[in-house]
matplotlib code that plots the C-alpha trace (Angstrom):
import matplotlib.pyplot as plt

x = [110.8, 110.3, 111.6, 114.2, 111.8, 109.0, 108.3, 106.5, 104.9, 104.1, 102.8, 105.6, 108.1, 108.7, 110.9, 112.6, 115.4, 118.6, 120.7, 121.0, 120.7, 120.2, 116.9, 116.5, 114.0, 112.7, 111.2, 109.0, 110.3, 108.9, 110.4, 108.8, 111.6, 114.3, 113.3, 115.6, 117.3, 118.2, 119.7, 119.7, 121.7, 119.9, 121.8, 123.2, 121.7, 118.2, 118.5, 117.5, 120.2, 118.3, 118.7, 122.4, 122.9, 123.7, 124.4, 123.2, 125.0, 123.6, 124.9, 123.0, 122.8, 121.1, 120.1, 118.2, 117.9, 118.1, 118.7, 115.7, 116.5, 120.1, 123.0, 123.8, 120.3, 121.2, 124.5, 122.8, 119.9, 122.3, 124.1, 120.9, 119.5, 122.5, 121.5, 124.4, 124.7, 125.4, 126.3, 123.9, 122.8, 124.4, 127.7, 127.7, 127.1, 130.0, 132.2, 131.3, 132.1, 135.6, 136.2, 134.9, 137.2, 140.2, 139.5, 138.9, 142.3, 144.1, 142.3, 140.4, 137.6, 136.6, 140.0, 140.2, 143.9, 144.8, 143.0, 141.0, 137.6, 134.9, 133.5, 136.8, 136.9, 133.5, 134.3, 137.3, 135.4, 132.5, 134.7, 136.6, 133.3, 132.3, 135.8, 135.7, 132.2, 133.6, 132.4, 134.6, 133.0, 134.6, 135.2, 132.2, 129.8, 131.2, 130.7, 127.0, 126.6, 128.6, 126.8, 123.5, 124.8, 126.5, 123.4, 121.1, 123.2, 123.4, 119.6, 117.0, 115.9, 117.8, 117.0, 114.1, 113.8, 112.9, 109.5, 110.9, 114.0, 112.5, 110.3, 113.2, 115.6, 112.9, 112.1, 115.8, 116.0, 112.7, 114.3, 117.1, 119.6, 121.8, 121.5, 124.5, 125.1, 128.3, 128.7, 131.2, 129.8, 130.8, 129.4, 126.4, 124.8, 125.0, 124.2, 121.6, 120.5, 119.5, 117.7, 115.9, 114.7, 113.4, 116.3, 117.4, 120.1, 118.4, 115.2, 116.3, 120.0, 122.3, 125.6, 127.2, 130.6, 130.9, 134.1, 134.5, 134.5, 136.3, 139.1, 138.6, 136.3, 134.9, 136.2, 138.8, 137.8, 138.8, 135.6, 133.7, 136.1, 135.3, 131.6, 132.1, 134.1, 131.5, 128.9, 130.8, 133.2, 130.6, 132.1, 132.1, 130.0, 127.3, 127.0, 125.4, 126.1, 123.6, 124.5, 124.2, 127.9, 129.9, 133.2, 132.4, 129.8, 129.8, 133.4, 135.0, 132.3, 132.9, 136.6, 136.3, 134.1, 130.7, 127.6, 126.6, 123.8, 123.3, 120.2, 119.4, 116.7, 117.2, 117.7, 121.5, 123.1, 125.6, 123.1, 123.1, 126.9, 126.7, 124.3, 126.5, 129.4, 127.3, 126.1, 122.6, 120.9, 117.5, 115.3, 114.5, 114.5, 111.1, 112.7, 115.8, 113.5, 111.8, 115.2, 116.6, 113.6, 113.5, 117.2, 117.9, 120.0, 122.8, 125.7, 124.9, 126.8, 127.8, 131.4, 134.4, 135.2, 136.7, 135.7, 138.1, 135.6, 132.0]
y = [151.2, 154.2, 157.6, 159.1, 161.6, 159.2, 158.5, 155.5, 155.9, 153.2, 154.2, 156.3, 155.3, 157.0, 155.3, 156.9, 155.6, 157.6, 156.0, 152.7, 149.9, 152.3, 153.1, 155.7, 155.5, 158.5, 157.6, 160.1, 161.3, 163.5, 166.5, 166.6, 168.8, 166.3, 162.9, 159.9, 159.0, 155.4, 154.2, 150.6, 149.1, 146.4, 143.1, 142.9, 139.4, 140.9, 143.5, 142.8, 143.0, 145.9, 148.0, 147.6, 148.5, 151.9, 150.6, 147.8, 147.3, 145.2, 143.5, 144.5, 141.7, 138.6, 140.6, 143.6, 143.0, 140.0, 139.4, 138.9, 135.6, 134.4, 136.7, 134.6, 135.4, 139.1, 138.4, 136.0, 138.3, 141.2, 139.0, 137.8, 141.3, 142.0, 139.0, 136.9, 133.5, 133.0, 129.9, 128.4, 130.5, 128.2, 128.1, 131.9, 132.2, 130.0, 131.8, 135.1, 133.8, 132.8, 136.1, 138.1, 136.2, 136.8, 140.5, 140.9, 139.2, 141.4, 144.7, 144.6, 147.0, 147.4, 148.8, 151.3, 150.7, 150.5, 153.8, 151.9, 153.4, 151.0, 151.1, 149.8, 147.2, 145.9, 145.9, 143.7, 141.4, 141.0, 140.4, 137.7, 136.2, 135.7, 134.4, 131.8, 130.7, 130.2, 133.3, 136.1, 139.2, 141.9, 145.2, 147.0, 144.2, 143.7, 147.3, 147.1, 144.0, 145.5, 148.8, 147.0, 144.9, 147.8, 150.0, 147.2, 146.6, 150.3, 150.4, 148.8, 146.5, 143.3, 143.7, 143.3, 144.5, 141.9, 143.0, 143.1, 145.3, 148.7, 148.2, 146.7, 149.6, 152.2, 150.4, 150.5, 154.2, 154.7, 153.0, 155.5, 152.9, 153.9, 151.8, 151.4, 149.3, 147.5, 146.0, 144.9, 147.1, 150.1, 153.6, 152.8, 150.9, 154.1, 156.6, 154.9, 151.3, 151.7, 155.0, 153.7, 150.7, 153.0, 152.3, 155.9, 157.4, 159.5, 157.5, 153.8, 154.0, 156.6, 155.8, 153.3, 151.7, 150.6, 148.7, 150.4, 153.8, 152.9, 150.8, 147.9, 145.0, 142.0, 139.8, 142.4, 143.3, 146.9, 147.5, 146.9, 149.1, 151.8, 151.3, 151.8, 154.9, 156.3, 155.8, 158.2, 155.8, 153.3, 150.5, 147.1, 145.6, 148.2, 147.1, 144.2, 143.1, 141.2, 139.4, 136.1, 135.0, 133.3, 134.3, 137.8, 139.0, 136.9, 136.0, 139.4, 141.3, 139.0, 139.4, 143.1, 142.4, 143.1, 141.0, 139.2, 137.1, 135.4, 135.3, 132.2, 133.4, 130.7, 127.6, 127.2, 123.9, 125.6, 126.9, 123.9, 124.0, 127.6, 126.8, 124.1, 126.6, 128.6, 131.3, 132.7, 131.9, 133.3, 133.2, 136.9, 140.3, 139.8, 137.1, 139.3, 142.0, 139.4, 138.0, 141.5, 142.2, 138.7, 138.5, 134.7, 133.3, 132.2, 134.6, 137.0, 135.9, 132.5, 131.3, 133.1, 130.4, 132.2, 130.4, 130.9, 129.8, 128.6]
z = [125.4, 127.6, 126.7, 128.9, 130.3, 131.1, 134.8, 136.1, 139.6, 142.1, 145.6, 147.1, 144.4, 141.0, 138.4, 135.4, 133.1, 133.5, 130.8, 129.0, 131.6, 134.5, 136.3, 139.0, 141.8, 143.7, 147.1, 148.8, 152.2, 154.9, 153.1, 149.6, 148.3, 149.3, 147.8, 148.2, 144.9, 144.3, 141.0, 140.0, 137.1, 135.2, 134.8, 131.2, 131.0, 131.7, 128.9, 125.3, 122.7, 121.1, 124.2, 124.1, 120.4, 118.9, 115.4, 113.1, 109.7, 107.0, 103.8, 100.7, 98.0, 99.5, 102.7, 101.5, 97.8, 95.4, 91.7, 89.5, 87.8, 87.2, 86.3, 83.2, 81.9, 81.5, 79.7, 77.2, 76.7, 75.8, 73.3, 71.7, 71.5, 69.2, 67.1, 68.3, 69.8, 73.5, 75.6, 78.0, 81.0, 83.5, 81.6, 81.3, 85.0, 85.9, 83.4, 85.1, 88.6, 87.4, 85.6, 88.6, 91.0, 88.8, 88.4, 92.2, 92.9, 90.3, 90.9, 94.2, 95.1, 91.5, 90.6, 93.5, 94.3, 90.6, 89.9, 87.3, 86.5, 87.5, 83.9, 82.6, 85.4, 84.4, 80.7, 81.3, 83.5, 81.1, 78.1, 80.0, 81.1, 77.4, 76.5, 79.3, 78.1, 74.6, 72.8, 71.4, 69.6, 67.6, 69.5, 68.0, 68.7, 72.2, 73.1, 72.2, 74.3, 77.2, 77.1, 77.6, 80.5, 82.2, 81.9, 83.2, 86.4, 87.0, 87.2, 89.5, 86.7, 87.7, 91.4, 93.8, 97.4, 100.0, 101.5, 105.0, 104.2, 104.2, 107.3, 109.2, 108.5, 109.3, 112.5, 113.6, 113.0, 114.8, 117.8, 117.7, 116.3, 113.4, 110.3, 108.0, 104.8, 104.3, 100.8, 98.2, 95.5, 93.4, 93.6, 91.5, 94.4, 96.5, 93.8, 91.6, 92.5, 96.2, 95.8, 92.7, 94.8, 97.5, 99.9, 100.6, 102.7, 105.4, 105.5, 105.4, 106.2, 107.7, 106.0, 103.8, 103.3, 99.7, 98.8, 95.4, 97.2, 100.5, 98.9, 101.3, 100.7, 102.6, 104.2, 105.3, 108.8, 108.1, 106.3, 109.6, 111.5, 108.9, 109.6, 113.3, 112.7, 110.2, 112.9, 115.1, 116.8, 118.1, 120.2, 118.6, 121.4, 120.7, 117.1, 115.2, 111.6, 109.5, 106.3, 104.4, 104.2, 106.9, 105.5, 104.3, 106.9, 110.1, 110.7, 110.1, 112.0, 115.0, 114.6, 115.4, 118.4, 116.8, 117.4, 114.2, 112.7, 109.4, 107.2, 105.3, 102.9, 100.3, 102.3, 101.7, 102.4, 104.7, 107.1, 109.4, 109.5, 110.5, 113.3, 114.6, 114.8, 117.2, 114.8, 115.0, 111.6, 110.8, 107.7, 107.3, 108.8, 110.5, 112.5, 113.1, 114.6, 116.9, 117.9, 118.8, 121.1, 122.6, 123.3, 123.2, 126.1, 123.9, 123.3, 120.5, 117.5, 118.9, 118.9, 117.5, 115.0, 112.0, 108.8, 105.9, 103.4, 103.0]

ax = plt.figure().add_subplot(projection="3d")
ax.plot(x, y, z, "-o")
ax.set_aspect("equal")
plt.show()
């Protein structure tokens, strides 16, 4: 990609990019001080998607980072460290999913609208998880267990960074494209987890929209509108969102007019269905970078089918 000041000369013609999609040609005339200026606009179909973007937003969990092991492992480990029994890992995981869904419905955005501190939100969710799994502990015992769980997930310990995450984000910013994170997470992701994992604001990403801070969560399309506004009012057609969920990432981003693609890092059974809908589905961010440069002929982001669930 040529810088805006670079000039390419060919015989009596000199070319330089004037703005995105426009090249100007200076043709030598008999009067050197009065060259002929011709400007040509490149066809959008001939331009890579990368050249049309000002912003790329990315999901976090499943896109940039992953859990180490299963979530139920951490809950059971905390209980056993207190010398207490715990249900099976799989059972604990399913109990957590149900408790989390219930808390999200009652107090969305980690209690933002209810003015519930996120610490209390998580305490309620964790207690309900154990109850649903068939274990009830006295208050003092539960506080010990919860304290260990809350501290663990407010640290980098349960997470690993995908090896392509940091290079991809830095590459975007090196290309002059803003990188934003859009995630359903509380402030600990912003303040502790991401920095501790080496994903820092200012070097890997420019801004973040965190549901527990913003008060809006996926799949609400407003969280993507907030991202566009946070980027300085970028137009939707100049933005791309990358995530791993059809209902939370792809569909709402497309609904606001953004380009979108899905990552299938773990071989999900839904991936083929996503492709049949017209979505671009790629295995990792290395492939995403190649796709951005190559600019496939299909419409970026596929069809506008809005999926209510996955």
